[in-house]
C-alpha positions, 0 to 999 in steps of 0.5 A: 903632443902625441895623438892616437885613433883607434879604428875598429877596422885595424885591429892593431889599434885596439891594443892597449899596449899599441896605443901607449907604444905608439904615444912613446914613439911619437914623443920620443921623436919629438925630443932627443932627451926623451929618446934617450930615456927610452935607451936608458929605460931599455937598458935598465930592464933588459939587464933585469930580464937577461939576468933572470934568463940566466938564473932560470936557465943557467947558461949555455942553453940555445935559448938563453944564447938566443935572448941574450944575443937579441938583447945585446944586439937589438937598438931599443924599440918601443914595440918591445915594451910588451909590459903595459904598466912599465910602458906607462912608466916609460911615458910618464918619464919621457913626459918630464922631458917636455914642459907639458904633454898633451895626449889625445886618443880618439875612438876609445869606443872602438876598441870593443872588448878592449875599451875597458883595459884601454881607458883604465890605462890611459885615464892613469896617465894624467898623474901629475906627480908621475909625469907631465901629461894632459889627456883628451880621451874621445868616445861616444857614450859607452857605459863602461868608459863613462864610469871609468871616466867618471872623475874626468870632466865631460864635454858633449859634442853633437853634430848639427843638421846644418853642418852635416848638410854643409859636409854632404853639399861639399862632398858631392861638389868635389865629386862632380868636379872630379867626375868632369 
């Protein structure tokens, strides 16, 4: 299982690639074969990047040397997968190292301008032909998000007044206990 919470107070949590990279990291930490998948993926894609860099800038320049040194010296980090499609592909490949993967993303409505891009990216994760990911995407009612998730089953949750009352009472009891 991997979980992510989008928080409007933390702009980094609203960026679609950061959501995917966090999910990748969480799953890789749970399974050594999944982590190995990151290393393999990294090697495949950085060698393509290195070849492209040398074709564009035929050796010897400072930029090419820095890129080559960085690609050879750095250990794979999920932060380096800044291409959303590649990151999604990696996440789906990692999921194949598990019997099943549950991805929960809460607060999509807090993504503001990025909500549509995040929802689009995340809704594509649950393709059974590409991986073993099941998704639970949580959001308040937002039209753009609803349209993108129209094929998803929806479950409405509303707070009951009695639940709110219990929460407030407990909060004040704990507050009073801490003050004495």
